[in-house]
N, CA, C and O of each residue as an XYZ file, in Angstrom:
364
protein
N     -24.806     19.918     11.183
C     -25.452     18.635     11.314
C     -24.798     17.644     10.344
O     -24.536     17.981      9.190
N     -24.539     16.439     10.811
C     -23.917     15.415      9.978
C     -24.933     14.857      8.988
O     -26.112     14.692      9.302
N     -24.445     14.572      7.787
C     -25.295     13.947      6.781
C     -25.479     12.470      7.113
O     -24.584     11.822      7.656
N     -26.636     11.966      6.782
C     -26.881     10.522      6.935
C     -26.395      9.858      5.655
O     -26.873     10.170      4.565
N     -25.443      8.940      5.793
C     -24.881      8.262      4.639
C     -25.394      6.839      4.548
O     -25.750      6.221      5.552
N     -25.423      6.335      3.334
C     -25.782      4.946      3.081
C     -24.608      4.279      2.377
O     -24.051      4.821      1.423
N     -24.238      3.093      2.861
C     -23.119      2.335      2.307
C     -23.681      1.104      1.608
O     -24.417      0.320      2.207
N     -23.331      0.941      0.342
C     -23.831     -0.187     -0.443
C     -22.952     -1.414     -0.246
O     -21.726     -1.316     -0.194
N     -23.591     -2.560     -0.137
C     -22.896     -3.851     -0.132
C     -23.582     -4.712     -1.186
O     -24.782     -4.968     -1.098
N     -22.824     -5.157     -2.175
C     -23.447     -5.978     -3.208
C     -23.131     -7.452     -3.011
O     -22.416     -7.829     -2.082
N     -23.667     -8.272     -3.889
C     -23.527     -9.721     -3.771
C     -22.072    -10.178     -3.883
O     -21.739    -11.282     -3.453
N     -21.208     -9.349     -4.452
C     -19.795     -9.690     -4.552
C     -19.145     -9.916     -3.198
O     -18.148    -10.631     -3.096
N     -19.703     -9.313     -2.162
C     -19.173     -9.516     -0.807
C     -19.295    -10.974     -0.386
O     -18.438    -11.486      0.335
N     -20.340    -11.635     -0.823
C     -20.521    -13.044     -0.461
C     -19.337    -13.867     -0.973
O     -18.773    -14.675     -0.235
N     -18.966    -13.661     -2.222
C     -17.829    -14.372     -2.815
C     -16.531    -13.981     -2.135
O     -15.686    -14.834     -1.864
N     -16.370    -12.713     -1.861
C     -15.159    -12.233     -1.203
C     -14.973    -12.889      0.168
O     -13.878    -13.335      0.511
N     -16.038    -12.938      0.929
C     -15.957    -13.564      2.252
C     -15.625    -15.047      2.135
O     -14.841    -15.575      2.923
N     -16.216    -15.712      1.161
C     -15.915    -17.124      0.925
C     -14.439    -17.299      0.585
O     -13.788    -18.225      1.069
N     -13.916    -16.402     -0.253
C     -12.494    -16.466     -0.623
C     -11.577    -16.317      0.584
O     -10.463    -16.841      0.587
N     -12.040    -15.603      1.609
C     -11.261    -15.431      2.833
C     -11.576    -16.508      3.873
O     -11.114    -16.437      5.012
N     -12.370    -17.511      3.465
C     -12.677    -18.620      4.358
C     -13.735    -18.313      5.396
O     -13.800    -18.977      6.430
N     -14.565    -17.317      5.136
C     -15.617    -16.939      6.083
C     -16.983    -17.317      5.534
O     -17.184    -17.389      4.322
N     -17.903    -17.552      6.431
C     -19.295    -17.786      6.047
C     -20.039    -16.463      6.200
O     -20.098    -15.888      7.287
N     -20.611    -15.987      5.080
C     -21.272    -14.680      5.125
C     -22.420    -14.668      6.129
O     -22.721    -13.629      6.718
N     -23.067    -15.829      6.328
C     -24.177    -15.881      7.288
C     -23.691    -15.564      8.701
O     -24.377    -14.888      9.468
N     -22.502    -16.061      9.033
C     -21.949    -15.812     10.373
C     -21.630    -14.332     10.562
O     -21.926    -13.748     11.604
N     -21.023    -13.735      9.540
C     -20.662    -12.311      9.620
C     -21.920    -11.467      9.788
O     -21.979    -10.599     10.659
N     -22.922    -11.722      8.957
C     -24.144    -10.921      9.025
C     -24.872    -11.127     10.351
O     -25.434    -10.181     10.904
N     -24.864    -12.341     10.857
C     -25.510    -12.604     12.148
C     -24.793    -11.840     13.260
O     -25.435    -11.216     14.105
N     -23.458    -11.891     13.254
C     -22.683    -11.164     14.281
C     -22.930     -9.667     14.205
O     -22.900     -8.971     15.220
N     -23.174     -9.180     12.999
C     -23.418     -7.742     12.810
C     -24.886     -7.373     13.019
O     -25.262     -6.211     12.866
N     -25.709     -8.354     13.365
C     -27.153     -8.140     13.545
C     -27.787     -7.552     12.282
O     -28.591     -6.621     12.339
N     -27.395     -8.132     11.136
C     -27.931     -7.721      9.843
C     -28.697     -8.887      9.237
O     -28.442    -10.038      9.590
N     -29.636     -8.610      8.324
C     -30.403     -9.696      7.704
C     -29.487    -10.656      6.943
O     -28.569    -10.224      6.245
N     -29.739    -11.949      7.080
C     -28.888    -12.949      6.420
C     -29.009    -12.920      4.908
O     -28.144    -13.458      4.217
N     -30.060    -12.304      4.372
C     -30.211    -12.195      2.920
C     -29.800    -10.811      2.403
O     -30.193    -10.417      1.305
N     -29.025    -10.089      3.179
C     -28.637     -8.723      2.837
C     -28.027     -8.606      1.443
O     -28.353     -7.680      0.700
N     -27.147     -9.533      1.085
C     -26.458     -9.435     -0.199
C     -27.382     -9.698     -1.381
O     -27.009     -9.433     -2.524
N     -28.561    -10.207     -1.127
C     -29.530    -10.444     -2.194
C     -30.362     -9.194     -2.500
O     -31.137     -9.176     -3.456
N     -30.195     -8.163     -1.692
C     -30.978     -6.935     -1.850
C     -30.045     -5.758     -2.090
O     -29.742     -4.993     -1.174
N     -29.588     -5.620     -3.344
C     -28.607     -4.584     -3.656
C     -29.147     -3.175     -3.444
O     -28.374     -2.230     -3.289
N     -30.477     -3.028     -3.437
C     -31.043     -1.697     -3.261
C     -30.993     -1.236     -1.808
O     -31.166     -0.049     -1.529
N     -30.756     -2.166     -0.879
C     -30.710     -1.808      0.534
C     -29.283     -1.466      0.916
O     -28.380     -2.293      0.787
N     -29.088     -0.269      1.379
C     -27.776      0.126      1.859
C     -27.733      0.045      3.377
O     -28.755     -0.151      4.035
N     -26.557      0.197      3.909
C     -26.382      0.193      5.361
C     -26.182      1.613      5.841
O     -25.504      2.407      5.188
N     -26.771      1.936      6.982
C     -26.475      3.239      7.564
C     -25.107      3.132      8.241
O     -24.518      2.052      8.289
N     -24.616      4.230      8.751
C     -23.262      4.264      9.303
C     -23.083      3.260     10.440
O     -22.075      2.554     10.483
N     -24.035      3.189     11.349
C     -23.930      2.251     12.478
C     -23.885      0.806     11.984
O     -23.072      0.013     12.458
N     -24.757      0.461     11.031
C     -24.779     -0.901     10.491
C     -23.463     -1.237      9.777
O     -22.945     -2.348      9.885
N     -22.946     -0.258      9.054
C     -21.698     -0.462      8.308
C     -20.529     -0.752      9.262
O     -19.715     -1.639      9.008
N     -20.462      0.000     10.345
C     -19.402     -0.253     11.329
C     -19.597     -1.595     12.014
O     -18.618     -2.288     12.292
N     -20.841     -1.981     12.293
C     -21.101     -3.316     12.854
C     -20.644     -4.401     11.890
O     -20.094     -5.417     12.313
N     -20.870     -4.192     10.594
C     -20.440     -5.150      9.580
C     -18.920     -5.326      9.627
O     -18.427     -6.454      9.620
N     -18.177     -4.217      9.675
C     -16.713     -4.312      9.698
C     -16.208     -4.924     10.992
O     -15.228     -5.670     10.974
N     -16.850     -4.629     12.112
C     -16.454     -5.262     13.388
C     -16.708     -6.768     13.345
O     -15.910     -7.556     13.850
N     -17.828     -7.156     12.736
C     -18.139     -8.586     12.609
C     -17.136     -9.275     11.691
O     -16.756    -10.418     11.942
N     -16.704     -8.597     10.634
C     -15.658     -9.157      9.761
C     -14.390     -9.429     10.555
O     -13.789    -10.497     10.438
N     -13.994     -8.468     11.351
C     -12.787     -8.618     12.170
C     -12.929     -9.785     13.143
O     -12.001    -10.576     13.306
N     -14.093     -9.893     13.790
C     -14.322    -10.988     14.733
C     -14.299    -12.332     14.026
O     -13.661    -13.275     14.495
N     -14.990    -12.421     12.906
C     -15.064    -13.689     12.178
C     -13.689    -14.097     11.642
O     -13.355    -15.282     11.623
N     -12.906    -13.129     11.212
C     -11.567    -13.420     10.705
C     -10.628    -13.821     11.840
O      -9.655    -14.543     11.628
N     -10.932    -13.343     13.049
C     -10.057    -13.623     14.186
C      -8.725    -12.907     14.060
O      -7.718    -13.342     14.619
N      -8.728    -11.813     13.327
C      -7.489    -11.092     13.045
C      -7.783     -9.598     12.959
O      -8.464     -9.161     12.032
N      -7.281     -8.805     13.911
C      -7.538     -7.360     13.865
C      -6.914     -6.691     12.639
O      -7.251     -5.553     12.313
N      -6.012     -7.391     11.967
C      -5.383     -6.844     10.762
C      -6.153     -7.221      9.493
O      -5.710     -6.918      8.385
N      -7.298     -7.880      9.652
C      -8.075     -8.320      8.494
C      -8.322     -7.212      7.469
O      -8.131     -7.451      6.277
N      -8.739     -6.006      7.880
C      -8.970     -4.963      6.869
C      -7.731     -4.688      6.009
O      -7.854     -4.406      4.817
N      -6.548     -4.770      6.608
C      -5.333     -4.551      5.814
C      -5.082     -5.697      4.840
O      -4.625     -5.469      3.720
N      -5.377     -6.929      5.256
C      -5.249     -8.070      4.346
C      -6.235     -7.928      3.188
O      -5.929     -8.263      2.044
N      -7.411     -7.429      3.509
C      -8.438     -7.250      2.494
C      -7.998     -6.239      1.441
O      -8.067     -6.523      0.245
N      -7.550     -5.067      1.870
C      -7.159     -4.048      0.890
C      -5.883     -4.426      0.156
O      -5.603     -3.896     -0.919
N      -5.109     -5.338      0.728
C      -3.923     -5.822      0.038
C      -4.310     -6.693     -1.153
O      -3.585     -6.750     -2.146
N      -5.449     -7.369     -1.054
C      -5.875     -8.306     -2.095
C      -6.943     -7.754     -3.033
O      -7.125     -8.279     -4.132
N      -7.641     -6.720     -2.624
C      -8.777     -6.207     -3.385
C      -8.512     -4.768     -3.808
O      -8.037     -3.954     -3.016
N      -8.820     -4.470     -5.044
C      -8.661     -3.114     -5.565
C      -9.689     -2.172     -4.926
O     -10.827     -2.571     -4.680
N      -9.302     -0.967     -4.665
C     -10.198      0.024     -4.052
C     -11.415      0.313     -4.935
O     -12.445      0.767     -4.436
N     -11.306      0.059     -6.218
C     -12.407      0.348     -7.130
C     -13.639     -0.522     -6.894
O     -14.730     -0.172     -7.345
N     -13.485     -1.649     -6.196
C     -14.651     -2.504     -5.952
C     -15.552     -1.947     -4.863
O     -16.703     -2.367     -4.745
N     -15.058     -1.020     -4.074
C     -15.862     -0.432     -3.012
C     -16.655      0.745     -3.566
O     -16.139      1.567     -4.323
N     -17.924      0.803     -3.168
C     -18.809      1.872     -3.605
C     -18.787      2.969     -2.558
O     -18.958      2.702     -1.369
N     -18.576      4.203     -2.998
C     -18.527      5.299     -2.031
C     -19.898      5.526     -1.419
O     -20.915      5.276     -2.066
N     -19.937      5.997     -0.174
C     -21.225      6.237      0.480
C     -21.957      7.387     -0.182
O     -21.343      8.245     -0.816
N     -23.259      7.399     -0.033
C     -24.056      8.495     -0.601
C     -25.126      8.885      0.405
O     -25.413      8.157      1.355
N     -25.701     10.038      0.172
C     -26.816     10.503      1.002
C     -28.103      9.973      0.404
O     -28.280     10.048     -0.811
N     -29.014      9.434      1.217
C     -30.278      8.899      0.682
C     -31.093      9.993      0.021
O     -31.009     11.146      0.443
N     -31.866      9.683     -0.980
C     -31.992      8.362     -1.601
C     -30.823      8.133     -2.545
O     -30.441      9.024     -3.303
N     -30.271      6.959     -2.495
C     -29.132      6.610     -3.337
C     -29.585      5.793     -4.523
O     -30.491      4.965     -4.427
N     -28.937      6.045     -5.639
C     -29.184      5.214     -6.803
C     -28.414      3.925     -6.644
O     -27.341      3.916     -6.040
N     -28.927      2.863     -7.161
C     -28.225      1.570     -7.097
C     -26.917      1.679     -7.859
O     -26.890      2.281     -8.933
N     -25.817      1.111     -7.335
C     -24.548      1.163     -8.025
C     -24.628      0.462     -9.370
O     -25.324     -0.542     -9.523
N     -23.905      1.003    -10.341
C     -23.889      0.392    -11.685
C     -22.545     -0.180    -11.992
O     -22.341     -0.734    -13.073
C-alpha cells in the first residue's frame, strides 16, 4: 500500500512566483487550491493537490520547461521533502 504523503508549501512560494512574473492567486485558482494557502504553513498538500499545483505553474508560466527554469534559479534546499501525516511544520 502506498503511503499518503504531505507536501509543504510556505509563504516563500508567493515571492518566488512574483519573481517569475506570476500572480500566486492565478496559480492557486487554476490548481483549485485555496487562495490563502501560503498563509497557512501548517496545511500541506496531498499528492493530487501537489501535482495540480505544478500543472498550474506550468500553465501560468506558458512554458512546459518552467520547472527546469525554476531549478536553475533556486537551490534544492528551499524545497521541503514530503512527509507522512501528521507532519511537523518545517523549521
